[in-house]
C-alpha positions in Angstrom: -11.4 -4.2 -3.3 -11.6 -7.8 -2.2 -10.0 -9.3 0.9 -8.2 -11.7 -1.3 -6.4 -8.8 -3.1 -5.8 -7.1 0.3 -4.2 -10.2 1.9 -2.2 -11.0 -1.2 -0.8 -7.4 -1.2 0.0 -7.6 2.5 1.7 -11.0 2.2 4.8 -9.6 0.7 7.4 -8.0 3.0 8.5 -5.4 0.4 4.9 -4.2 0.1 4.5 -4.0 3.9 7.7 -2.0 4.0 6.3 0.4 1.4 3.1 0.8 3.6 5.4 1.6 6.5 7.1 4.3 4.5 3.7 5.8 3.5 2.4 5.9 7.1 4.5 9.0 7.6 2.9 10.8 4.6 2.9 10.7 0.8 6.0 9.9 -1.3 6.9 9.9 -4.9 7.7 6.7 -6.7 11.3 7.8 -6.9 11.4 8.4 -3.1 10.0 5.0 -2.4 12.4 3.3 -4.8 15.4 5.0 -3.2 14.6 2.9 0.0 15.1 -0.4 -1.8 17.8 -2.2 -3.6 15.7 -3.1 -6.6 14.8 -1.7 -10.0 12.3 1.0 -10.5 10.2 -1.5 -12.5 10.1 -3.9 -9.6 9.0 -1.1 -7.2 6.3 -0.1 -9.8 5.1 -3.6 -9.8 4.7 -3.6 -6.0 2.9 -0.2 -6.1 0.5 -1.6 -8.8 -0.4 -4.5 -6.5 -1.0 -2.2 -3.6 -3.1 0.1 -5.8 -5.1 -2.9 -7.0 -5.8 -3.9 -3.4 -6.9 -0.3 -2.8 -4.3 0.0 0.0 -2.7 3.1 -1.6 -3.9 6.0 -3.7 -1.9 8.0 -6.3 -2.0 11.6 -7.1 -0.4 13.1 -10.2 1.3 16.5 -9.9 3.2 17.8 -12.9 5.7 15.1 -13.8 5.4 13.2 -10.5 3.1 10.6 -9.1 2.7 10.6 -5.3 1.4 7.7 -3.3 -0.3 7.7 0.1 -2.1 5.2 2.3 -5.8 4.5 1.9 -6.7 3.9 5.5 -10.3 3.1 4.6 -9.4 -0.4 3.4 -7.1 -1.0 6.4 -10.0 0.0 8.7 -12.4 -2.4 7.0 -9.9 -5.2 7.5 -9.4 -4.3 11.1 -13.2 -4.3 11.7 -13.6 -7.6 10.0 -10.8 -9.1 12.1 -12.3 -7.7 15.3 -15.7 -9.2 14.3 -14.1 -12.5 13.6 -12.4 -12.5 16.9 -15.6 -11.5 18.7 -14.6 -8.1 20.0 -17.2 -5.4 20.3 
């Protein structure tokens, strides 16, 4: 994970919306796609970017892939921002 990948992933409003969906728990790719007016391939592209940035994790169960937040990366970014701001 690099901060560049993280900030690139967070820069897109669709990806931020996906993260908002996942804050309430894991979802399948189909469940995520149902919330957007775009092709499954486009949603998969956004999920790939989020995975590359380590912001989400995937779990395979039978024929489904479920996605959930990886809070560790978000916590690292928050700590870095707090340090940058000078908060203790």
